[in-house]
NUGUTI-74768 format. One record per residue (C-alpha): residue in one letter; chain; x, z, y. Coordinates in Angstrom, 2 decimals. Each point is the difference from the previous one (the first is absolute). Layout:
<titors>
rest / kette / xx / zz / yy
a / A / X / Z / Y
...
</titors>
This chain:
<titors>
rest / kette / xx / zz / yy
m / A / -38.17 / 13.02 / -2.31
r / A / -3.69 / 0.25 / 0.40
a / A / -2.21 / 2.19 / 2.21
r / A / -3.03 / 2.10 / -1.03
s / A / -2.35 / 2.11 / 2.08
n / A / 0.17 / 3.74 / 0.23
h / A / -3.73 / 0.93 / 0.41
l / A / 0.81 / 3.63 / 0.86
r / A / 2.04 / -0.83 / 3.09
g / A / -1.01 / -3.57 / 0.61
t / A / 3.60 / -1.19 / 0.14
p / A / 1.63 / -2.56 / -2.27
v / A / 2.43 / 1.19 / -2.63
v / A / 2.75 / -2.33 / -1.14
e / A / 0.29 / -0.17 / -3.71
v / A / 3.36 / -1.34 / -1.22
v / A / -0.29 / -2.29 / -3.02
p / A / 3.40 / -0.52 / -1.63
p / A / 0.96 / -3.67 / -0.42
t / A / -0.01 / -1.55 / -3.42
g / A / 1.55 / -3.13 / -1.38
t / A / 0.77 / -2.00 / -3.10
p / A / 3.32 / -1.15 / -1.31
g / A / -1.22 / -3.48 / -0.90
n / A / 2.27 / -1.35 / -2.74
a / A / 3.03 / 2.02 / 1.08
n / A / 1.23 / 3.31 / -1.33
f / A / 1.27 / 2.33 / 2.71
a / A / 0.78 / 2.96 / -2.24
k / A / 3.75 / -0.32 / 0.78
f / A / 0.79 / -1.89 / 3.13
v / A / 3.68 / -0.97 / 0.40
a / A / 1.54 / -1.31 / 3.22
i / A / 3.21 / -1.97 / 0.42
g / A / 1.45 / -0.94 / 3.31
n / A / 2.32 / 0.85 / 2.85
s / A / -0.48 / 1.85 / 3.28
f / A / -3.72 / -0.47 / 0.49
v / A / -0.72 / 1.04 / -3.58
a / A / 2.37 / 2.96 / 0.11
g / A / -1.60 / 1.32 / 3.14
v / A / 2.74 / -0.66 / 2.61
q / A / -1.32 / 0.54 / 3.52
a / A / 1.90 / 0.10 / 3.32
g / A / 3.29 / -1.00 / -1.66
a / A / 0.12 / 2.76 / -2.71
l / A / -1.49 / 1.27 / -3.26
f / A / -1.49 / 3.43 / 0.57
t / A / -2.73 / 1.94 / -1.85
e / A / -2.82 / -0.76 / 2.48
g / A / 0.82 / -3.68 / -0.19
q / A / -0.04 / 0.07 / -3.81
n / A / -3.38 / 1.70 / 0.02
n / A / -1.33 / -2.94 / 2.07
s / A / 1.76 / -2.75 / -1.90
l / A / -1.90 / -3.18 / -0.72
p / A / -0.51 / 0.71 / -3.73
a / A / -0.92 / 3.67 / 0.73
i / A / -2.81 / -1.19 / 2.23
m / A / -1.07 / -2.52 / -2.72
a / A / 0.05 / 2.74 / -2.65
e / A / -2.33 / 2.12 / 2.00
q / A / -2.52 / -2.81 / -0.01
f / A / 0.44 / -0.45 / -3.77
k / A / -1.03 / 3.71 / -0.39
i / A / -3.47 / -0.71 / 1.31
s / A / -2.60 / 0.94 / -2.56
g / A / -0.57 / -2.77 / -2.53
v / A / 3.19 / -1.86 / 0.75
g / A / 2.11 / 1.94 / -2.45
g / A / 3.24 / 0.61 / 1.86
g / A / 2.34 / 2.77 / -1.18
p / A / 2.60 / 2.16 / 1.79
f / A / 2.62 / -1.71 / 2.11
v / A / 3.46 / 1.58 / -0.27
q / A / 2.88 / -0.74 / 2.38
a / A / 3.52 / 1.36 / -0.14
d / A / -0.34 / 2.33 / 2.98
i / A / 2.92 / -0.56 / 2.45
k / A / -0.47 / 3.61 / 1.30
a / A / 1.03 / -0.91 / 3.52
s / A / -1.80 / 0.57 / 3.27
l / A / 1.93 / -2.61 / 1.94
g / A / 1.82 / -2.00 / -2.70
w / A / 3.27 / -1.94 / 0.23
n / A / -0.20 / -2.74 / 2.61
l / A / 0.81 / -3.29 / -1.70
f / A / 0.72 / -2.08 / 3.08
v / A / 2.30 / 2.08 / 2.18
t / A / 3.63 / 0.95 / -0.37
q / A / 0.01 / 3.54 / -1.33
p / A / 2.57 / 2.12 / 1.93
f / A / -0.12 / 2.51 / -2.92
l / A / 1.91 / -2.46 / -2.21
a / A / 3.05 / 0.14 / 2.23
d / A / -0.30 / 3.63 / 0.99
n / A / -2.07 / 2.43 / -2.05
t / A / -0.33 / 2.32 / 3.00
k / A / -2.35 / -2.61 / 1.58
p / A / -3.75 / 0.06 / -0.74
i / A / -1.73 / -2.39 / -2.40
l / A / -2.24 / -2.42 / 1.82
g / A / -3.49 / -0.54 / -1.40
r / A / -3.19 / -1.83 / 0.88
l / A / -0.61 / -1.70 / 3.38
l / A / -2.43 / 1.31 / 2.65
l / A / -0.88 / -1.57 / 3.31
q / A / 1.62 / 2.19 / 2.62
g / A / 1.17 / -0.11 / 3.62
a / A / -1.52 / -0.85 / 3.35
s / A / 0.00 / -3.58 / -1.08
p / A / -0.73 / 0.72 / -3.70
k / A / 2.36 / -1.61 / -2.52
p / A / 0.59 / 0.66 / -3.70
t / A / 2.32 / 2.98 / -0.28
p / A / 1.41 / 1.52 / -3.28
q / A / -0.99 / 3.58 / -0.51
a / A / 2.97 / 2.23 / -0.75
y / A / -0.01 / 2.74 / -2.59
a / A / 1.59 / 3.34 / 0.93
v / A / 3.74 / -0.10 / -0.68
g / A / 0.66 / 1.02 / -3.62
n / A / -3.47 / -1.01 / -1.27
i / A / 0.72 / -2.56 / -2.70
e / A / -3.47 / -0.22 / -1.61
a / A / -0.04 / -3.77 / 0.53
l / A / 3.57 / -0.74 / -1.02
p / A / -0.14 / -2.79 / -2.60
s / A / 2.56 / 1.50 / -2.40
p / A / -0.09 / 1.59 / -3.47
l / A / 1.68 / 2.99 / 1.65
n / A / -3.29 / 0.61 / 1.71
t / A / -2.29 / 1.25 / -2.77
n / A / -2.91 / -0.25 / 2.42
f / A / 0.46 / -3.80 / 0.02
m / A / 0.14 / -0.51 / -3.77
f / A / -3.10 / -0.46 / -2.19
t / A / 0.16 / 2.18 / -3.10
g / A / -3.27 / -0.95 / -1.68
s / A / -0.65 / -2.77 / -2.55
k / A / -0.14 / -3.56 / 1.30
a / A / -2.72 / -0.66 / -2.52
t / A / -2.31 / 2.22 / 2.05
l / A / 0.44 / -1.93 / 3.22
n / A / -2.37 / -2.50 / 1.46
n / A / 2.00 / -1.14 / 3.07
f / A / 3.23 / -1.87 / -0.62
g / A / 0.41 / -1.13 / 3.59
v / A / 3.63 / 0.09 / 1.26
p / A / 0.80 / -0.40 / 3.69
a / A / 1.97 / -2.96 / 1.32
i / A / 0.73 / -1.85 / -3.18
v / A / -0.12 / -3.69 / -0.84
l / A / -1.72 / -1.48 / -3.03
g / A / 3.14 / -0.48 / -2.07
q / A / 0.81 / 3.74 / 0.21
s / A / -3.19 / 0.80 / -2.00
l / A / 1.47 / -1.84 / -2.97
i / A / 3.57 / 1.51 / -0.28
p / A / 1.22 / 3.44 / -1.03
q / A / 2.59 / 0.08 / 2.81
t / A / -2.79 / 0.89 / 2.36
g / A / -0.07 / 3.50 / -1.43
d / A / 3.71 / 0.47 / -0.97
w / A / 1.46 / 2.89 / 2.01
t / A / 3.55 / -1.05 / -0.88
l / A / -0.51 / -2.99 / 2.31
a / A / -1.05 / 2.13 / 3.05
g / A / 1.88 / -1.21 / 3.04
l / A / 1.63 / -2.80 / -2.00
d / A / -2.73 / -2.43 / -0.96
p / A / -2.84 / -0.97 / 2.34
r / A / -2.30 / -0.49 / -2.93
f / A / -0.15 / 3.77 / -0.54
s / A / -2.88 / 1.94 / 1.56
p / A / -0.11 / 3.80 / -0.01
f / A / -3.72 / -0.18 / 0.31
y / A / -0.14 / -1.47 / -3.51
g / A / 2.95 / 2.01 / -1.25
r / A / -1.89 / 3.25 / 0.84
l / A / -2.49 / -0.72 / -2.78
a / A / 2.52 / 0.60 / -2.81
p / A / 2.79 / 2.53 / -0.66
v / A / 3.53 / -0.91 / 1.07
p / A / 1.67 / -2.37 / -0.70
g / A / -3.10 / -2.17 / -0.51
g / A / 0.39 / -3.72 / -0.38
a / A / -1.78 / -0.15 / -3.38
t / A / -3.37 / -1.44 / 1.06
t / A / -1.57 / -2.34 / 2.54
i / A / -2.93 / 0.42 / 2.35
i / A / -2.05 / -2.61 / -1.79
g / A / 0.92 / 1.43 / -3.37
d / A / -1.11 / 3.52 / 1.10
a / A / -3.29 / -1.31 / 1.42
a / A / -0.72 / -1.98 / -3.16
a / A / 0.76 / 3.00 / -2.15
a / A / -2.36 / 2.27 / 2.01
g / A / -3.03 / -1.25 / -1.90
g / A / -2.01 / -1.32 / 2.87
s / A / -3.48 / -1.47 / -0.40
f / A / -0.04 / -1.58 / 3.49
f / A / 2.96 / -0.87 / 2.32
l / A / 0.79 / -0.85 / 3.62
f / A / 3.04 / -2.19 / 0.40
y / A / 1.08 / -0.35 / 3.67
l / A / 3.69 / -0.72 / -0.27
g / A / 2.03 / -2.76 / 1.64
l / A / -0.85 / 0.55 / 3.64
d / A / 3.45 / 1.46 / 0.77
d / A / 1.65 / -3.07 / -1.44
f / A / -0.59 / -1.64 / 3.39
f / A / -1.39 / 2.78 / 2.21
l / A / 3.22 / 2.05 / -0.02
y / A / 2.11 / -3.09 / 0.45
a / A / -1.94 / -0.80 / 3.15
a / A / -0.04 / 3.60 / 1.20
f / A / 3.83 / 0.12 / -0.16
g / A / 0.28 / -3.21 / 1.99
g / A / 0.71 / -2.34 / -2.89
d / A / 3.23 / 1.83 / -0.99
p / A / 0.38 / -0.31 / -3.79
t / A / 2.65 / 2.71 / -0.03
k / A / -2.73 / 2.50 / 1.08
a / A / -2.95 / -1.46 / -1.86
p / A / 0.20 / -3.01 / -2.41
f / A / -2.42 / -2.85 / 0.09
t / A / -1.42 / -1.03 / -3.36
s / A / -0.20 / -3.75 / -0.58
g / A / -3.15 / -1.69 / -1.04
p / A / 1.08 / -0.79 / -3.58
a / A / 1.39 / 3.49 / -0.58
f / A / -3.11 / 1.61 / 1.43
q / A / -2.20 / -2.12 / -2.27
a / A / 1.98 / 0.90 / -3.12
q / A / 0.21 / 3.69 / 0.86
y / A / -3.74 / 0.22 / 0.86
g / A / -0.89 / -1.66 / -3.33
a / A / 2.26 / 2.29 / -1.91
a / A / -1.46 / 3.16 / 1.58
i / A / -3.66 / -0.94 / -0.39
g / A / 0.71 / -1.22 / -3.56
a / A / 1.50 / 3.35 / -0.98
l / A / -2.99 / 1.90 / 1.37
l / A / -2.55 / -2.16 / -1.71
g / A / 1.98 / -0.01 / -3.19
s / A / -0.25 / 3.80 / -0.18
n / A / -3.79 / 0.01 / -0.56
a / A / -2.09 / -2.95 / -1.16
n / A / -3.04 / 1.51 / 1.84
l / A / 1.86 / 0.75 / 3.24
k / A / -1.61 / -1.23 / 3.16
g / A / 1.32 / 0.21 / 3.55
v / A / 0.27 / -1.21 / 3.54
v / A / 3.02 / -1.54 / 1.76
g / A / 0.60 / 0.31 / 3.79
n / A / 0.50 / -3.03 / 2.24
f / A / 2.54 / -0.03 / 2.75
p / A / -1.17 / -0.26 / 3.61
d / A / 1.42 / -2.47 / 2.47
i / A / 2.92 / 1.96 / 1.37
f / A / -0.93 / -0.79 / 3.58
v / A / -3.36 / 1.72 / -0.20
t / A / 1.63 / 3.32 / -0.96
p / A / 0.49 / 2.49 / 2.83
h / A / 3.82 / -0.01 / -0.37
f / A / 0.52 / -3.62 / 1.02
t / A / -0.91 / -2.63 / 2.46
s / A / 1.49 / -3.47 / 0.44
v / A / 1.11 / -2.30 / 2.74
t / A / 0.79 / -3.67 / -0.32
y / A / 3.74 / -0.72 / -0.52
n / A / 0.16 / -1.76 / 3.47
p / A / -1.98 / 2.22 / 2.45
i / A / 2.47 / -0.35 / 2.88
p / A / -1.14 / -2.42 / 2.72
l / A / 2.74 / -1.63 / 2.10
d / A / -0.26 / -2.57 / 2.77
a / A / 2.37 / -2.91 / 0.14
a / A / 2.32 / 1.51 / 2.54
t / A / 0.39 / 3.31 / -1.91
a / A / 0.58 / -1.83 / -3.26
t / A / 2.65 / -2.22 / 1.54
s / A / 1.76 / 3.02 / 1.54
l / A / 0.03 / 1.91 / -3.33
t / A / 1.29 / -3.07 / -1.83
t / A / 2.80 / -0.47 / 2.52
n / A / 1.03 / 3.54 / 0.42
l / A / -0.73 / 1.51 / -3.37
a / A / -0.89 / -2.35 / -2.89
t / A / 2.80 / -2.61 / 0.47
p / A / 2.92 / 2.45 / 0.43
y / A / -1.38 / 2.37 / -2.72
n / A / -0.44 / -2.86 / -2.49
g / A / 3.52 / -1.22 / 0.86
f / A / 1.29 / 3.45 / -0.71
l / A / -1.75 / 0.01 / -3.37
n / A / 1.61 / -3.33 / -0.91
a / A / 3.44 / 1.54 / 0.83
m / A / -0.80 / 2.97 / -2.25
v / A / -0.80 / -2.40 / -2.87
g / A / 3.28 / -1.78 / 0.63
a / A / 1.86 / 3.34 / -0.12
n / A / -1.75 / 0.95 / -3.25
v / A / -1.62 / 3.02 / 1.60
i / A / -3.51 / -1.12 / -0.97
t / A / -1.31 / -2.73 / -2.20
a / A / -1.71 / -3.13 / 1.20
a / A / -3.22 / 1.30 / -1.65
e / A / 0.13 / 3.16 / 2.10
r / A / 0.75 / -2.07 / 3.12
d / A / -3.10 / -2.03 / -0.63
k / A / -2.08 / 3.20 / -0.14
r / A / 1.36 / 1.07 / 3.37
l / A / -0.06 / -3.18 / 2.13
l / A / -2.03 / 0.30 / 3.19
s / A / -2.28 / -2.56 / 1.59
f / A / -2.41 / 0.12 / 2.93
a / A / -2.62 / -2.52 / 1.20
a / A / -2.91 / -0.21 / 2.41
g / A / -3.05 / 1.48 / -1.67
q / A / -0.15 / 2.65 / -2.73
n / A / 3.28 / 1.36 / -1.30
k / A / 1.07 / 2.10 / -3.00
v / A / 0.61 / 3.74 / 0.11
l / A / 3.68 / 1.08 / 0.04
l / A / 0.56 / 2.72 / -2.53
t / A / 2.76 / 2.38 / -0.92
d / A / 0.91 / -0.51 / -3.63
e / A / 2.22 / 2.78 / -1.34
t / A / 0.73 / -2.03 / -3.17
l / A / 2.05 / -2.51 / 1.97
t / A / 3.65 / 0.38 / 1.00
d / A / 0.56 / 2.03 / 3.16
l / A / 1.80 / -2.40 / 2.34
t / A / 0.12 / 2.21 / 3.10
a / A / 3.77 / 0.74 / -0.31
a / A / 0.74 / -3.66 / -0.66
m / A / -2.03 / -1.00 / 3.05
n / A / 1.85 / 2.40 / 2.20
a / A / 3.39 / -1.10 / -1.35
n / A / -0.69 / -3.73 / 0.39
g / A / -1.32 / -0.21 / 3.54
a / A / -3.69 / 0.07 / -1.00
g / A / -0.61 / 3.63 / 0.91
a / A / -2.03 / -0.95 / 3.07
l / A / -2.67 / -1.32 / -2.38
v / A / -0.60 / 3.43 / -1.61
p / A / -1.97 / 1.52 / 2.94
m / A / -1.97 / -3.22 / 0.37
l / A / -0.97 / 0.14 / -3.69
w / A / -1.18 / 3.55 / 0.42
l / A / -1.97 / -0.95 / 3.11
v / A / -1.85 / -2.64 / -1.97
k / A / -0.63 / 2.53 / -2.77
l / A / -1.27 / 2.50 / 2.56
q / A / -2.43 / -2.52 / 1.44
v / A / -1.19 / -0.88 / -3.45
l / A / -0.49 / 3.70 / -0.84
i / A / -2.04 / 0.50 / 3.15
f / A / -2.12 / -3.00 / -0.89
c / A / -0.58 / 1.27 / -3.55
r / A / -0.83 / 3.50 / 1.28
f / A / -2.66 / -1.60 / 2.21
l / A / -1.42 / -1.66 / -3.12
l / A / 0.09 / 3.42 / -1.77
v / A / -2.15 / 1.45 / 2.72
v / A / -2.43 / -2.90 / 0.14
y / A / -0.57 / -0.03 / -3.77
s / A / 0.17 / 3.79 / -0.48
a / A / 2.34 / -0.23 / -2.96
p / A / 2.25 / 3.04 / -0.46
w / A / 3.62 / 0.27 / -1.06
l / A / 1.02 / -3.57 / -0.86
v / A / -0.16 / -3.64 / 0.94
v / A / 0.43 / -2.50 / -2.85
i / A / 1.02 / -3.51 / 0.98
q / A / -2.14 / -2.35 / -1.97
v / A / 1.61 / -3.41 / -0.57
</titors>
């Protein structure tokens, strides 16, 4: 903007000068974006129309439309949902269709916390199903610019199973948010293949974050979110980028880096041994808890209830100084009944007492470091 004088009134008048730019050696005529949640426009745990309109590539595309830059229209497959389908909560609708669908999170309550917003009962605009015609995209994929799909890992961009509706509920590789881009049954194309066929002149590739981010967000449980190994990631990344570049000899683009997970607002970290114990307390815990509990574990190995490898994961030890956090691991064998049946039941409340003390300590760290929702133990 620049100001000029208004001599009639003696007051300045703001003259708006539209910004201009140049494309350099890039061609922004058709900008194509490939990625997962950030690229798709997921906000507050769901994909909804307002979030899509403010997706990362949509914001970039607006800048490319500045005079002289040469950017063209940016088309997204409108999700047509005001609240969206929350990706990170258990949806009561799936077990009982008289329950409401839960959408995006909002901070609510006297002590505000993220709370899913519920649709009116019977409103299924966000239901990720081909039975919901509102959810399905009926246009041509060749016209699209944004191929972002929420909560997918890199390997899913390379396989047709990601969009195959016959695998819904049966195969974790399937995603309805990619399946919605093609008529049922789908499964004939891949995300990378569609993006390469869209005829882009410039691309954004920001895929791979969820290969470790979702794994961490679900507490390192591979049954809920797999972790992609380094060699597999390297091979898949090379294949995806290679397919894009192979579609157009003149194609240029930008790839997104992945932030340190501990600088994102969802996570903080504590050291693996943040619990201070004096010598007397450590000795008491060793005598009254660790020694009998470890003896019980040895007996369980002898009785073939657990393996020696599982026992080694569960052994307790305490010492003066800093001590490890005691965690509940739902992937291990539940030995509560065996403890009660073999005279070790008195240890159960003691274990829970230690866990409670650890939880209080970790909650204190949460307050100190202002990190919402989750503590990740960094080893």
